[in-house]
N, C-alpha and C positions, 0 to 999 in steps of 0.2 A: 825493613831495617837495612841500613847501609853503613858499615863501619870501616871498610877497607876497599880501595880501588886500585886499578893498575893502568898506567899510561906510560909507554916507552917511546913515543914519537918525539922528535925534536920540535923546537919552536916553529921552524919553517914547515915541517910536515903537518903539524896541527893546523896551521893556517890553511894549508891546501885541503886537508880533510874536512875543514869547516867551510869550504868554498860553497857558494850559493849563487842563484840567479836573481838579481834584483828585479822588481816588477817591471821596470822600464828598460830592461836589457835582455839580450839574447845570448849573452856569454856569462860564464861563471867568473865570479870575482872572489878574492880572498879577503876575509875580514882583517882589519888592521890589528896589530899587536900593540896594545897601549902600555905606556911606562908602568913599572911596578912601584907600588907604595906599600911595602910590607915589612918595614923595620929591618931592611937588609936581607930578608928571606926571599929566595927566588925559586922558580919552578925547576925541579930536577926530575928527569924521567925516572920512573920507578915502577916495579911490579908489586910494590907494597906501600901504597900511599895511605897514610893514616891521618886522623884528625890533627890539626895544627900544622900539617904540611901545606905547602903552597901549590896550587894546581891551576891550569888554564880554565877560565870560565867565559862562556859566550854570553854577551849582553847586547842590548840595544845601544847604539852609539849616539842616540839623541841627547843624552846627558853629556856627551863629550864631543860636540860638534866642532869645537875649536881645535881638537887634536886628531879627530878621525875623519877620513875622507870617504868612508863607507858607512852604511846604515846599520851594520853589525860590527862588533868589535870583540876582541879577546882580551880579557883582563886577568892576569894572575892574581889569585886570592887565597887567603888562608881558610882552611876547612874548619868551620865552627864559628858562627857569628858571635862577635863581641857585642854585648848589649850596649845600646847607645848611651845609657845612663852610667855605665861603668867608668870609674876614675882610677888612675894609678896603673899598675902593671897589668897589661892585657891578659897575661897568663893566669891571673888570679880572680877571675870573675865568678868561678865556682858554679857555673850553670852548664848543663849538658845541651849543647846546641848543634851537635853534628847532624842530627836529623830533626825534621819539623813535621809533625803529624798533620796531615791535610785536614783531619776532622777538627783540629783546634786552631787553625790559622786565624780565622776571623775573630775569635774570642781571645786571642793571645795578646797580652800586654807587649810582648816583644815583636811578634811576627805581623800582627794586624797593621800597625802603622807602616811597616816596611813594605807590605803588599800594597797598601793604599798609595804609597809614595812611588810606586813604579820600580820597586827593587826586585823585579823578576829576572832570573838568569838561568842558564843551562850549563850544568857541569859535564865536562867532556871526559870520557874514559873509554879505554879499550874493553874493560870489564870490571866487575866488582866481585868481592868474595862474600860468601855467606856460610854460616856454620849451621849444620842441620840440628834442629831442636825437636824434630818429630820422631826421633828414635831414642831408645834407652841405651846409653853407651858411656863408658868412663871417659872417653876422649871424643869430643864432638868433631865430626868430619867436615872439613872445609870444602866448599865447591867454588869454582870459578865460573861466573855467569857472564855471557856476552851476547852480542847480536848475531843472528844466523849469518854465516858467511857464504860466499860463492864456493862452488865445489873445489876450486883449486887453491883456496885459502884456508889455512889452519890458524886459528886464533892464538895458539900457543907455539907457533913456529914462524918467527919473523922472516925467515928465508923464503917463505911462500907468499909473502906480501909483495904485490907489485908496486904500490905506493907511487903512483904517477898522477900528475895534474896537468890538464890542458883547459884553456878557456872554452873550448868547444864541448868537451865531455865532462869536465869537472874532475873529481877525485876518483881514481881507480886504485883501490888498496883495501886495507882492513876497514871494515865497517865499525864505526864507533857507536857507543851508547850516548844518548842525550838525556840526562836526568834533570828534571825540573827542580829549581831551587830558588831561594831568596838570598839577596846580598845586601850588605850595608857598609858604608865607609865610616869607620870609627876614627875619631880624632881626639888627641889628648896631648897637651904640651908640645905641639909641633909634630907629633908622630901621627901618621896616617896609615891605617891598615884596612884593606878591603877584605871582608870575610863573608862566608856563605854557609847556608844550611841546605841539606838535601831533603826534599819533600818526600815523605813516605805515606803509604796507604795499606789497607788490608790486602793480603795476597789473594790472587785468584787461583784457579786450578793449575795454572802454569807453574806456580812456585809454592803453593800451600803445602805440598809434600815435604818441603824443605824448611820453610819458616812462615810465620803468620803475618809478617810484614814484608813489603817490597818497595823499592824506590819508584817514584812516578816517572816512568820512562816515556819520552816522546818519540814515537817511531814513524811519524809521517811529517812531511814538509809543512802540511797545513797546521799541525800542532806546534811545530817549532816556530813558524811564522806568527801564530796567534800569541804564543807565550812571550815572544820577544817584542811584539808590537805594543809597547806600553803607551803609545800616543793615541792609538785608535781602538784598542781592545781593552775594555775596563776589567777590573780585577775579578768580578763575579763571572764574566764570560770566559776569561782566561782560565779560571779554575775548572770550568765545565769541560775544558779540553783534556783535563788530566784523568786518564782512565788506566786501569791495570793492563799492562801490555800482555798480549797473548803469545807472541812469537819470541822465544829466547832459546839460547843453547847453553850447555853447561857440561862440566866434567869435574871429577874429583881432583884435588891437589893435595900436596903434602902439608902436614901440620906445621911445617917450618914457617908458613906464612903467619902462624899465630903470634910470633914475635915481631912487633912492628919495627924493630931495629934491624931485622934481617932484610937486606935490600938485594938479595941474590937475583940474578936475571933468569932463574929457572923456576920461580915460585908459582907461575901460572901453568906449568907443564902438567900434563895428565899423569895421574898417580893412582894406582890401584891400592886401596886400603886393605890391610891385612886384618883389620879389626872386624869381628863379626858383630853386626848390629841387628837388633831385633826391633820391629815396630812396637810402638806403645800398646797396640791392640794385643800383641802376643803376651805382653806383661800382664794385662788385665785378664786375658784368657787363662794364664797360668794361675792367677790369684783365684779366679772362679773355680778352677779345677781343684786347687788346694782346699778351698772352702767346701766344695762338694765332698772331697775325701774325708774332711774333718766331720761333716755331718753324717756320712755313712758310718764312720768309726764310732761316733757317739750313739748312733742308732743300734749298732751291733752290741755295744756295751749294755744298753738298756735291755735288749733281748736276752742276754745272758743272765742278767739280774733276775728277770722274770722266771 
């Protein structure tokens, strides 16, 4: 599952961080930033990006050859696909489209045509938040999850980020997450809104201690290239590249991130929870102990009667 992300880089820094080497080139190039069509909503750096916010999305530029000079492009889009059949106010389609389950994509009335039509994209983020569901607690503990960084870089400390780009070496800075997704351009009465959904899958051992679902994260250039190459890699082959990522880093953060309106710049900072949390196994063990005690008590009563 993925319901909140963080991205603090500027437009220019994001272009640099998404720099890549085209197949016919020996130098890194930056994908072009395409014009926004989101009913006046624009990307705003934030450590608490929520559904309906606009964020940068990496796409193939083959559908935008008249406006893009590179084969990859960055297009700001709204989080949460607006169904193509929806009419009227885009805020009122009443469907939960923040995430798209990989198991249901090909059978989905919404997602299957988008996948077949080349609507593959990559959502860029410094990290995402997940709330622990595998422990019994009155307050669910949020965690910030991100790509493993170089030794001198701390994901929650921007002052440690080098954030430099050269054509020879590419991006030297914080390593971003690349989450596979689907996007669609919705149109109604002259309004154009690009929107996306994050693809999710069952968690592996990397994250199943935290939550049973995780986003489909692309952690190699081969995966990124295949997912974006809508002209040469068909949908079934592209889906086969989506695997649960094995290498991630994380730390606890404050429950202040629970409020999506809170846009503080310290929401992704490390935070030691004071809440004592017990694994669900401890709860069941306690229940078994109570049951055993009750049985012993009943047995004792029967003995006394005799």
